N, C-alpha and C positions, 0 to 999 in steps of 0.2 A: 453428394452430401445431403443427407435430410435436412428440410427446411426448418425443423425443430432446432437443429445445431446452430443454425443462424439467428433463430428467436434467442437462443441461449447466449449467444455473443452478445447481442442488443441489450439483454437483460443484464449482461455481466458489464457492458459499458455503462447503464445507467445507474447500477450499483456502486462501479468505481468513480463515475462523475459525482454522485453523493458523497462520497467520502471527499474526494479531493478539492471541489469545486467552492467548499467552504472557505479555502484561504485567499482566493480573489475576489469574493464578495464580503469578505471581513469588515472593510472599513465602512462598507454601506449598511450592513446590518447594525454594526456597533452604533453609528449615528442616530438610526432609525429607533434603535430600542434604548438609546440613552445609556450606553455601557462603554467602559474603556476598550480600546482594542485588544490589551492583553486579557482582559475578562472574556471578552467574545472569542479570542483565542482557546479559551478551556473548552469551547465546544469541539475541537479537534481532540482534546485530550479524554473527554467524555466519549467520543465515539470511539477512539482506540480502545478503551477500557471495556465497552460493550461489546466491540467485536473480539477482543482477546479473552474475556470471561464468558459474557452471555451466550457467545457464539458455540464454545465446544459444550455448554451445558444444555444448550436446547439440542445440538448435534446428538448427545448422550441420550437425552430423554426421548427423541424422535427416530432411534437408531431401528427400532423394531418395526417401524411404520413403511408403507410403499415411499420410495424416495422420489416417486413422480407427485405424489401427494403433498409431501413436505415440501418439496421444490416449490410447487406452486403456491401452497400455504404460506411460506416464507416471501414468495414475491407479492402476494395480496397484502402481506403484513409491511412490506417494504413501502408498496406504492400509498397504503394509507398513511404511512408515517410521513412521507414527502409531503402529501396534502397537509397533516397536521404542522408540518414544518411551515409551509407556506402561510398558514393563517394565525400561527402563534401569535397571540397578542403580547406576550412579554417574553423575556430572556429565559426563565424559568420553564415556560411550557416549551419553548423552542428546544431547550437542552433535554426534556422529558422526550420529546419526539425523536431527537438525533439519538437518544440511547435506544430507542424500539427500533429506528433505522438499523442501528448498528447490530442489535442482536440479529435481525433479519440477514444482514450481511454476512456475518459470521457463519451461519447456517448456509448461506446459498451455495457457497463454492463447494462444500463437502458433497451435498446432494447433486449438484448439479455434476461434478464429475462422474459419480455413478450413473446417472442418467445418460450422460453422454456415452460411457461405455456401452449402455445397453442399447444405444440408438444406431450402432455402427459396428460393422464386422471388426473383428481383431486387428486385422492387417490395416485398419483404415483410422484406428483410435489415435494414432500419434498425430495426425493431421486434424481431426476432430477437436482434440485437445487444445491444440495450437489456436484454432479459430475460437474456439470458447474462452481459453485465457487471454487471447487478443483483444477481446472487449476491455480490460483493463488499462492495455498498452495504449488503446485508443481513446480512452477515457482521458489518460494524461496528454495526448497530443491534441484532441479536438473538445474534449468534455470540459477540461478546466477553462481554456480560453474561451471556448463558446458560451459556457455557462456564466463566465464573468461578463462578456459582451452583452448577454443577454439581461444580467442583471444591472449593468449601468444604463442601458437604454430605456429598460421598462420597471426596474425595480428588484430587487434581490428576492422579493416573493415569488416572482415569475419565474426565477431559474429554479425553484423546488417545483413548481407547478410544471415545469417543462419535464423534470426528470420523472416525476409522477406519471405524465402523460407516456413516457417511452416505457416506464414500467408496467402500465396498465396495458399498454399494447403488446408487449413481449408475452404477460401473463394470459392474455386472449389466446395468442398464439400457441403458448404451451399448451393450454387447457385441451385445444382442439387437435393438436398436432403431435404429442406425445402419445405414444401408443399406451394401453394400459396391460402390457405385455407382462408375463413374469419375469421379475427380475433375476439377473444371475446370482447365484448363491456362490461365494467364494469363502474357501475355509479360512479363519483367521487364528491367530495364535491368541492365548489368553491374553487379558489384560495385563497380568502380571509378568508374562513372558514379553510383552510389548514393552513394558516399563523397563524391563531389564535392559533392552537395547538402547535405553537413553543413558545409561552410565558410562558409554563409550565417550572419551574426551573429546574426540571429532565431533560428538554429537552436541554435547552441553555447551563446550567452548565456542561452536559455531552458532549456538543461539545467542550466547553472550555477545559474539561480534556483529550480529546481526541488529541486535537492541542497541548496542553502543553506536553503531553507523548512523541508525535512524533517530536519535538523539539529536546529534549534530545536524543531521539533515532537517528534522522538523522544526529545531530551535531556529533556525532560519526560514525554512519554508512555508510556516505557518504565517509569518509576518513579511514574506517578500513583497506582497503587494503593498502594503504600508510603507515599507522602505524605499520601493521603487518610487512612490509619489512623495514622500517626505524627504528622502535624502538624495536619490538620482535626480530627481526633478520631473519625473516622466508626467505627462498628462494623463490623468485619470480615466479620459476616453481611450487611451491607445496602451494600457496596461496588457490588455488582452493579448495584444500582439507578442510582448514580451513573454508572456505565458505560454502561447505558440511556439515560441523557440525553445523553452524550456521541456516542452511535450517532444519537440523533434529529438532534443538531446536524450529523452527518456528512451525513445526507440532505438536510436543509435547505440545508447549504453547497454540496452538488453541483448542487442545483435553482438557487441564488441564482447559482453560478458560470456556469451554463448561460445563464441568462437575460442575466446581465451581458455574456458573451460574444456574445449575438446582439444589444447593445445598443451598447456601447463596450467591447471587450475592454481596451485598455490603461489606460484609466481605471480600470476596473472591478478590473484586477490592483492597481494601485499603491495604490488606495483599500482592498482587502482587506488588502495587506502592511502597510501604515501602520497600519490599525485593529488588525492582528495584534500588531503591536509593542507598541501601547498595551495592548491587554488581558493580554499577557503581564505588562507592567509592574503592572498592577492586581491580577493573579493573585498576585503576591507579598503583596500586603497582604490578599487575600480568604481566604487559608488559613488565617486566623484566627477566620473566621465562616462557619459551613456555609450559612446562606441565600446570602451573598454568593459565597461559594465555587461554588455550584451555578449561580448566575446566570452567573458568569464561565466556569465551566466550558462552559456551552452554547454561549454566546458564541464561545470559542476554540475549540471544535469546529466551529462554522459556518465560521469563518473558515480554519480548518486544512484545509477541503476546498474551500472557494469558490475557490482561488486556481488549482487544478489546471487545470480545463476551458479559460480563456484562455490558459494557457500550452501546454496540448496543442493547441489549435486553431492557435497561431501556429505551432508546430512543423511541423503538417501541411501548412500553408499554404504556409510557406517551403521545405518540402522536398518540394512536389507531386511529383517525379519519381522520389521514393524513401520513399514511405509506410511500407513495411514495416520497413525498416532504421529510418527515424526514429522509428517508432512503438515498436520494440523496444528502442530506446536511452533512450525516456521513462521506460519500465520500470527501466532501469539506472540512470538518473539518481536516481529515488525511492529505489532501494535504495541507492545510494551514500551518501546523504543519511541514510537510515535507520541503516545501519551506523554511520557515523559521528557520527550524533546519540546512539547507545545507548552507544557506546564513549565519548565524550566525557563523558556524563553519568556513567558508571561511574568514571572518572578523577577527575572532580569529587569524588564523593562519597567515593571511596578517599582524596581529599587532604584532606578534612576539611569540605568545603563540604555546607552541610545541604540537606534535601530542599525547604525553604522558599526556597533561594535559586536553586534550579535553573531557575525560569521566566525568570530572567535571560539565560539562554543563548537563549531564545526571542526576547527583545528583540532582543538584539544580531543574530542570524541574520535576523530579519524585516527588520531596516532595512539589513542588506547585501543582501538578496535584492531589497527595493525599489530601493536603488542601481545593481544589475546591472540591474534591469528597465529604470529609466529610463534608463540608458546605452544599452541597446539599442533603447529606443523613439526617443531623440534621434538615434542612429546612422541608423534607419530613415528618418525626417523630414528629415535634412540633406540630400539629394539634392533632394528635393521643394522645399527652401526655397531651395536654390542655384538650380534652374530658375525658380524665382518670381521671384527677385531678377535674374536674366538676362535 
């Protein structure tokens, strides 16, 4: 495997950590910047909006340029934005720096996929893509708890500096190790033809399902560190260990979702969503006991990542003639849900709802997602049933 692919995986780890780690250091930066935790949580909303909107816009604007140059450019932008986050003197400037980072994030993976495809032979692309995207998984497993532990020990600004250092090292390697070879030219359908693929209900209802799940996940996930400290009674110095357990659940969930997709994708998806609603419900009561909470945290983390693979596979299959546009809008769907979930959680907390009741949002939105997915599956099977009856 070319060394540049490993550098890309490190870059993906840095980009993923920058997105996720904010939830781990939320109480620290809220106290330092003299804002409420719900207000600080809007940093998650702003980031997700930046990824969902700014990323696709920049991707369109840079589509005609060398993707090697685009990739290196956005990594430089990402690294600079992390330094700006670290030295932001107030909440407003931190928010602006996070938006800058989000725009870089939204463009990074599209350019990265093209660069990876040009670095390896066609028969090795699957392994290369897995390694590249694996950086995000490792960011959940190690980046979030590691960045949180670093922030607790040395201050939240150190966390951003560490991410900036990772980004700078990855950028240097990419500059010197990605060849300036001619990029492969692939015939693409017109933009109108690609848009037509999105009209399939399997596509747009899958997008809706993704967004609904993420609203519930992020309403809880954004404020989970504060809930661990304030409700569960976990020592702030030990929060990173619980986040590590959640990261392990994320890895297990991705694996389970992949296996379930190869087996029966829609039964797997509906089972995961209904189980997620159930365990969000039990989480409300588990917050009173650290052992029960730990078990419930692991299970909800598994379920919170197991749903994604069946839905992504469904979108790509249904929009086979427009895989690039369909894939980019998967990311947009995730980030719409992330933005809405963090904002909804902030609104509820500011309205007087306690941290202990926030998992109820996950119950409601998991059930809404299950209903949307069930409708999509029913619509898909209806023509086949009609043909059989005829």
